[in-house]
C-alpha positions in Angstrom: -138.6 -31.3 112.2 -139.9 -29.3 115.5 -136.2 -28.7 115.6 -135.7 -27.4 112.4 -138.3 -25.7 112.5 -137.3 -23.9 115.9 -133.9 -23.8 114.1 -135.4 -22.3 111.3 -138.5 -19.7 113.1 -135.5 -18.4 115.4 -132.9 -17.6 112.6 -135.6 -15.8 110.0 -136.0 -12.9 112.7 -132.7 -12.8 113.1 -132.2 -12.0 109.5 -135.7 -9.6 109.1 -133.4 -7.9 112.4 -130.1 -7.4 111.1 -131.3 -7.2 107.2 -132.4 -4.1 106.6 -129.2 -2.1 107.8 -127.7 -2.1 104.9 -131.1 -0.1 103.5 -128.6 3.2 104.5 -127.0 2.8 101.3 -129.1 5.2 99.7 -127.7 7.9 101.4 -124.4 7.1 100.3 -124.8 9.4 96.7 -123.5 12.4 99.3 -120.2 10.6 99.0 -118.4 11.4 95.9 -118.1 8.0 93.0 -115.1 6.1 93.3 -111.6 8.3 92.9 -110.2 7.1 89.3 -107.1 5.7 89.5 -104.0 6.2 87.9 -101.7 4.1 86.2 -99.5 4.3 89.3 -102.2 3.2 91.5 -102.7 6.4 92.8 -106.4 8.3 93.1 -106.6 11.7 92.3 -108.8 11.7 95.4 -105.9 12.4 97.3 -103.9 14.5 95.3 -103.8 18.0 96.8 -104.8 20.9 94.5 -101.6 22.6 92.8 -101.2 25.9 94.4 -100.1 27.5 90.7 -103.8 27.3 89.9 -105.2 28.5 92.8 -106.7 32.1 92.9 -104.2 32.7 95.7 -101.0 32.3 93.3 -102.9 34.2 90.5 -104.0 36.9 92.4 -100.4 37.2 93.9 -98.3 36.8 91.0 -101.4 39.4 89.2 -100.6 42.3 91.6 -97.0 41.8 91.2 -96.5 42.4 87.4 -98.8 45.4 87.0 -97.0 47.0 89.9 -93.9 46.1 88.0 -95.5 46.7 84.6 -97.1 50.7 85.8 -93.6 51.3 87.4 -91.4 50.6 84.6 -94.1 52.1 81.8 -94.1 55.1 83.2 -90.0 55.3 83.9 -89.8 54.5 79.6 -92.5 57.4 79.3 -90.2 59.6 80.9 -87.5 58.7 79.2 -89.3 59.1 75.8 -90.7 62.7 77.3 -87.1 63.7 77.4 -85.4 61.6 74.5 -82.3 64.3 74.4 -79.2 62.0 74.0 -80.8 59.1 70.9 -77.9 57.4 71.0 -77.6 56.1 74.5 -81.4 56.6 75.3 -82.5 54.1 72.7 -80.9 50.9 74.6 -81.8 52.0 77.6 -85.4 51.8 77.1 -84.4 48.8 74.8 -83.1 47.3 78.8 -85.9 49.0 80.4 -89.0 46.5 78.1 -87.2 43.7 80.1 -89.4 44.0 82.8 -92.4 44.2 80.9 -91.8 41.5 78.5 -90.8 39.2 81.2 -93.6 40.0 83.8 -96.3 39.8 81.5 -95.2 36.8 79.1 -94.7 34.4 82.3 -97.9 35.6 84.1 -100.0 34.6 80.9 -98.3 31.2 80.9 -98.7 30.8 84.6 -102.9 31.5 83.7 -102.4 28.8 81.3 -100.8 26.1 82.9 -102.1 22.8 81.8 -102.0 20.0 79.9 -100.9 21.6 76.7 -97.7 23.9 77.2 -98.6 26.9 76.2 -95.5 28.0 77.7 -93.2 27.3 75.5 -93.9 29.8 72.7 -94.6 32.6 75.3 -90.7 31.8 77.1 -89.6 31.8 73.1 -90.4 35.2 72.7 -89.0 36.3 76.1 -85.6 34.4 76.0 -85.2 35.9 72.5 -85.6 39.8 74.4 -82.7 38.5 76.5 -80.3 38.1 73.2 -81.3 41.1 73.0 -80.6 42.8 76.3 -77.1 41.5 76.5 -76.7 43.0 73.1 -78.8 46.6 73.8 -76.2 46.3 77.2 -72.9 46.0 75.5 -73.9 48.7 73.1 -75.2 51.1 75.7 -71.5 51.0 77.1 -70.5 51.8 73.9 -72.1 55.1 73.3 -71.0 55.8 77.1 -67.8 55.9 76.0 -67.9 57.7 72.5 -67.9 54.4 70.3 -65.4 52.2 69.1 -62.9 55.0 67.8 -63.1 56.4 71.2 -62.3 53.6 73.4 -59.8 52.0 71.1 -57.8 55.3 71.4 -57.8 54.9 75.0 -57.4 51.1 75.2 -54.9 50.5 72.1 -51.7 49.0 73.1 -52.0 48.5 76.7 -51.9 44.6 78.2 -54.2 42.7 78.9 -54.2 42.6 82.6 -53.7 38.2 83.2 -55.8 36.8 85.9 -57.9 33.5 86.6 -60.6 34.8 88.6 -61.6 37.3 85.5 -61.2 35.1 83.0 -58.2 36.2 81.1 -55.1 33.7 81.8 -54.9 32.4 78.4 -54.6 36.5 77.3 -51.0 36.6 78.6 -48.6 39.1 76.6 -51.2 40.1 74.4 -52.6 43.6 74.8 -55.9 45.5 73.8 -56.5 45.9 69.8 -59.4 46.1 67.5 -59.8 41.9 67.4 -60.8 42.5 71.5 -63.9 44.8 70.5 -64.8 42.7 67.8 -64.7 39.6 70.0 -66.9 41.3 72.4 -69.6 42.5 69.9 -69.3 39.3 67.7 -69.7 36.9 71.3 -72.8 39.1 72.2 -74.0 39.4 68.3 -73.8 35.3 67.9 -76.2 35.1 71.1 -78.5 37.5 69.1 -78.6 34.7 66.4 -78.7 31.5 68.1 -81.2 32.1 70.7 -83.8 33.3 67.9 -82.9 29.8 66.6 -83.5 27.5 69.1 -86.7 29.7 70.2 -88.2 28.4 66.6 -86.1 24.6 67.0 -88.0 24.6 70.5 -91.5 25.1 68.9 -90.8 22.8 65.6 -89.9 19.9 68.3 -92.9 20.8 70.5 -95.4 20.2 67.8 -93.6 16.9 66.5 -93.6 15.9 70.5 -89.5 15.8 70.5 -89.9 18.5 73.3 -90.4 18.0 77.1 -89.2 20.3 79.7 -86.2 18.8 82.2 -86.2 15.5 80.3 -82.5 15.5 79.6 -83.0 11.9 77.6 -80.6 11.8 74.7 -83.5 11.3 72.5 -85.4 14.2 73.7 -84.8 17.7 72.1 -84.5 19.6 75.3 -81.0 17.9 76.3 -79.2 19.1 72.7 -81.2 23.0 72.6 -80.3 22.9 76.6 -76.3 22.6 75.8 -76.3 24.9 72.8 -78.1 27.8 74.9 -75.7 27.8 77.7 -72.4 28.0 75.4 -74.1 30.3 73.4 -75.2 32.5 76.9 -71.7 31.9 78.6 -69.5 32.9 75.9 -71.9 36.1 75.4 -71.9 37.1 79.3 -68.2 36.0 79.0 -67.4 38.9 76.4 -69.5 41.5 78.8 -67.4 40.7 81.6 -64.2 41.1 79.7 -65.4 44.3 78.2 -66.4 45.7 81.5 -63.4 44.6 83.4 -61.1 46.2 80.6 -63.3 49.6 81.0 -64.0 50.1 84.2 -62.3 52.9 84.7 -63.1 54.8 81.6 -67.6 54.0 82.8 -67.0 54.9 86.1 -68.8 57.9 86.1 -71.8 56.3 84.0 -72.1 54.2 87.6 -71.8 50.9 85.7 -71.6 48.6 88.6 -75.1 49.1 89.1 -76.1 48.6 85.6 -74.2 45.8 85.3 -74.9 44.1 88.2 -79.3 44.5 87.6 -78.8 43.3 84.0 -77.0 39.9 85.0 -79.0 39.3 87.5 -82.1 39.5 85.6 -80.8 37.3 83.1 -78.7 35.2 85.4 -81.5 34.3 88.3 -83.9 33.0 85.6 -81.6 30.7 84.2 -80.2 29.4 87.6 -83.7 29.0 89.2 -84.6 27.2 85.5 -81.2 25.0 86.1 -82.2 24.2 89.8 -86.1 23.2 89.2 -84.5 21.2 86.4 -82.6 19.6 89.0 -85.6 19.3 91.5 -87.8 17.5 88.8 -85.3 15.1 87.9 -84.8 14.2 91.5 -88.7 13.8 91.5 -88.9 16.2 94.2 -91.2 17.4 91.7 -94.0 15.0 91.3 -96.1 15.0 88.5 -99.3 16.3 89.4 -103.5 16.8 88.4 -104.8 20.1 87.7 -108.5 21.4 88.1 -109.6 20.2 84.6 -108.5 16.6 85.4 -105.4 16.3 82.6 -102.3 14.8 83.4 -99.4 17.6 83.6 -96.0 16.4 84.2 -93.1 17.4 86.1 -91.3 19.6 84.1 -94.5 21.8 83.1 -95.2 22.1 87.1 -90.8 23.0 87.4 -91.7 25.6 84.3 -94.9 26.8 85.9 -92.9 27.8 89.7 -90.2 29.3 88.1 -92.8 31.5 86.0 -94.5 32.2 89.0 -91.1 33.2 90.6 -89.9 35.7 88.0 -93.5 37.3 88.6 -92.2 38.2 91.9 -88.8 39.0 91.3 -90.4 41.7 88.6 -91.6 44.1 90.2 -87.7 44.4 92.5 -86.1 44.4 89.2 -88.3 47.1 88.0 -87.1 49.6 91.4 -83.5 48.3 90.5 -83.6 49.5 87.1 -85.4 52.8 87.6 -82.5 53.8 89.9 -79.5 52.4 88.0 -81.0 54.3 84.6 -82.2 57.5 86.1 -83.9 59.7 83.0 -83.2 62.7 85.3 -79.8 63.3 83.9 -81.6 63.5 79.9 -84.3 65.8 81.4 -81.8 68.2 82.7 -80.1 68.3 79.2 -83.5 69.9 77.6 -83.3 73.2 76.2 -86.4 74.6 76.8 -88.3 74.0 80.2 -89.3 70.4 81.2 -92.5 69.7 79.6 -94.7 67.1 78.2 -93.3 66.2 74.5 -96.0 66.0 72.2 -97.6 62.2 71.3 -95.7 62.2 67.5 -92.3 62.7 69.3 -92.7 60.1 71.8 -93.8 57.8 68.8 -91.4 58.6 66.6 -89.0 57.7 69.8 -90.9 55.2 70.8 -90.1 53.6 66.8 -86.5 54.3 67.1 -85.9 52.7 70.1 -87.9 48.9 68.8 -86.2 49.1 65.2 -83.8 46.5 64.9 -81.9 48.6 61.8 -78.9 49.0 64.1 -78.6 45.8 65.0 -78.4 44.5 61.0 -75.7 46.9 60.8 -73.6 46.3 63.6 -73.9 42.4 62.5 -72.4 43.3 58.8 -69.8 45.3 60.5 -68.3 42.8 63.1 -69.1 39.9 60.9 -68.2 40.5 57.3 -63.9 40.1 56.8 -64.4 43.4 55.0 -64.3 46.1 58.1 -62.4 43.7 60.4 -59.6 46.4 60.8 -62.0 49.4 60.9 -63.9 50.7 63.8 -67.1 52.5 63.8 -68.4 56.3 64.9 -71.7 57.6 65.0 -72.5 60.6 64.6 -76.2 62.9 65.5 -77.0 65.1 62.5 -80.3 67.7 63.5 -81.5 68.2 59.8 -82.3 72.3 59.3 -85.9 72.7 59.4 -87.7 73.0 55.3 -90.5 75.4 54.3 -92.9 72.7 55.4 -91.3 72.9 58.9 -93.8 74.6 60.1 -96.6 72.9 59.1 -95.8 70.1 61.2 -96.6 72.6 64.7 -93.8 74.1 66.1 -94.0 71.6 69.7 -92.6 68.8 67.5 -88.9 68.2 67.6 -87.0 67.8 64.3 -85.5 64.1 64.0 -82.0 63.2 64.5 -79.9 61.8 62.0 -77.8 58.8 62.7 -74.7 58.8 60.5 -71.6 56.1 61.0 -68.5 56.6 59.5 -65.4 54.2 58.9 -62.5 55.0 60.8 -59.1 52.4 59.9 -57.7 51.2 62.8 -54.0 53.2 61.7 -55.7 56.4 61.8 -56.4 55.7 65.8 
């Protein structure tokens, strides 16, 4: 008993000497609670903060976006102030609007990056305008050369050079005809129809959970929307390239190379960047991450976020290139009166004419209707004679020119 009591007597002090140490645990509240484990077993505490959601990323993109907006909006204002050739400047202003739409749309998508894919709705607007830009550029080239009838007078009967490089190897032995111009217009107009349709379908599929960016599964709508979109845009750009190759010498005084490359670069860069990011996502180079609010964000959303961030940066350089490619100096020199700011009524009316889709509807009817397949269009501008009430509108306001279109049979060219 004495040995047992001696052992117990020595054991108790040992326990009392070592046991109080865990009393340091109350200081543990300074350490965060255990990290939540995701289904894969990865702790959220170890996940780095997504760069796209940081203030640095949003600040950098915002600076580039607002700089691009100011440069482009100023250029649009200069064109509207010297709105002397509406047939051409209408399309130039439409082309310039690609920078504000792309830049601001991408920036909003970046600011709203999260579990809910808001960017799908913004990108639908951006993609629809992309189709509008391709059509507007082709129409601008038509106006530079005087319209369909003037182009046919120059090209009709000339053989189409066969070349694999230009994609005309299958046209060997054929010559330019009204059918060639009709194909170029139809190929660009079909993109103006298919792209908005695909955008609306994307929104519907997104609402039903059948669309996820980068998901190439056969049960996902992304695969089929991407295939149809790629076929449509490739056909439109191919037609644009064919027209440029056929009229390159005629367009030389208008320096078309820079204009063509700038517009094509803006469209193609966004396309190839998106494709590259989708491949990186498929290869799991872009992993799933967790945003600040703790909601799970898929790799497709992250890839779209990087795409929008890159576009924000690129739009500043695009605005600089477009400012040089579509200078308004030529149109300012054509004004009869000294260069002076036009009344806001003239600028607003010019802007309204620019954004009106009426010419697209007329062009679609003319190019797709079988009745007009052998006719060319010739647009003319007529300035109405001022009426007795013209003086009531103010001497500074310019009278608005009216556009008329004539149909000329191919045999009369």
